[in-house]
N, C-alpha and C positions, 0 to 999 in steps of 0.2 A: 517764524518757522523757516521761511526761505533763506534767511541770513545764516542759519545754522547749517543747512545743507550746503550752501555755497561755501561757508567757512571751512568745512571739512574737505570739500573739493579744492579749494584754493590753498590749504595747507599741503595737500598731496602733490599739487603742481610744484611747490618749492618756491623759496624766497630768492630774490635777485641779489640782496646785499650790496648793491652799488646803485649810483644814480642811473636812472632809466632814460635812454633816448631811444626814439623810434619804437614805442611800446608794441607796435604790430610785429615787429622783427624779434621780439623777446617772448620767453615763455609766459610772461604775464598776460599775453593776449589770450591765453586759454583760461585764465581765471574768470570767475563769474561774479557778476553784480546784478542782483535782481533776476530777471528773466533772460539777461543778455550776457555776453561775455565782454571782457575787457577790450577786445578788438573793436566792439561796437560802442561801448559805453564806459570806458575805464580811463580816459584821460584825466578827469578830475581827481580820481583816487591816485593816479601816477603822479600828478603835480603835488598833491598833499604829501605823498611819500617822498618825492624829491626834495620838497622844502623841508621836511623833517631832517633830512640828511644835511642840507645846507646849513641848518641851525644846530648841527652836532647833537640832535636828539633823535637818531634813528629809530624807526618803529617798523614792526613786521607789516608788509603790505596786506596780508591776509587779515590782521587785526584792524588796519585802517579801513579796509573795505567793509568789514563787519560793522564797525562803529558808524562810518558814513551812511551805510544802509539804513541804520536805525535813526540817525539825526538828520540826514540831508538828501535823502533819495527823492527822485521824481517818482511818480506813480509806478510801483513795482520795479523801479530802477530801469525802466525801458529807455529813458533818456539820460542815464547816468546820475550824477549828483546835481542838486539844485544849486546854481551858482551863489545864490544869496543865503543859503542855509549852511554852507561849508564853515561859516563863522562858529557854528555851534561846536564843531570839532575842536577849534582852537580855544574856545572858552573852557571846555571841559578840561583841557590840558594845560590851563593857566598860561597860554601864550598871548602876550600883548600885541596881537595882530590887528591892525587897522584895515578897514574896508573903505574903498573909494570907488564910486560909480562914474566919476568924471575922468576921463582919460587925460585931459590936460593937467588937472589937479594931481592925478597919480604920477605923471611924469615929473611934475615940479618937485614932489615930495620924495621920489625915489633916488635918494643921494648914494654916494659910495658907502659901502657897509650895509646896504639894505638888500633884502631878498624877499620874494614874495610869489604870488601866483596870479596869472591873468586868465580870465575866461573871456572868450571871444566867439563870435559867429564865424562860420567857415564860409558862408555865402550871404545871401539876403537875410537881413534881420527878421527874426521870428519864423522864418520858413526854411531854415538850414540847420544842420547840426551844430552843436557847441563844442569847442575844443579848448582844453585848459593846459597851461605849462608853467613850469616854474621859471622864475626870473631872478638873476642876481647881479647886483652892481658891485663889482670887485675892482676897486681903485679906479673907478671911471670907465671901466669896460663892462659892457652889459653881455650877459651870458643867459641864453635861453635853453632850457633842458626839456626835451620832448617837444620841441617846437612844432615838428611835423611827426605824425605817428609812423611814417615809413622810413625816415632818415635817422640811422643810428650814429649821430654826431650831435654835438652841442653847437649852437649857433652863437656867433660873436658879433656885437654891433657897437658903435661909438656913442649912441644915444638911446634912451629908453623908449623914445617915441616909435621906434621900430617894433617894440614889444606891445605898445598900447595904441594901435591905429584907431583913431576916432570913429572910423566907419564901421568897424567890427567889434569894438570894446563893449563888454558888458559889465565886468566888475573886476577890480584888481584888490588883492590883499597884500600888505606889505608890512614888514617889521625891520627895525634897525637891529641887525645881528650884533653889532659891535656893543651896543648898550645891553642887549639881551644876555650876551656871554659873560658880562661882569658879575 
């Protein structure tokens, strides 16, 4: 029931139709997920949206939010999406996305041509909010999309370890875009 009301509201806010950086500075911050808005609980949805664009399979963010609410929400969406349940979204859409809970393993496997999502703690483990962002390895350069919710730019790094800090890493999803596109 809540997802239907939120879906109508989110459709009225409007679609961004481009990669989102700094989701707090965008209209999507006004969209709703569960009992909260995207400003408080939307980074996981924005990360999935950005990943779908990176995979050349754009989807409407209102549709992603509705589907993630059904498949991957925390209770009433208060804390956004559950990091380990986002996999259900990818399975439903037949995307061969891999999940890795070890940051070192994630970094080793994240080769050029890969893209994915990182979920991390923003402060002390288990006692701080979770933030998610999309990651892309384009010819050896690492790009992070929506790395910080207030900065409307993508971040660029030389190694993926900047995206997967072992102290804050929860889970990473990755897919080889080059193999997927064939």
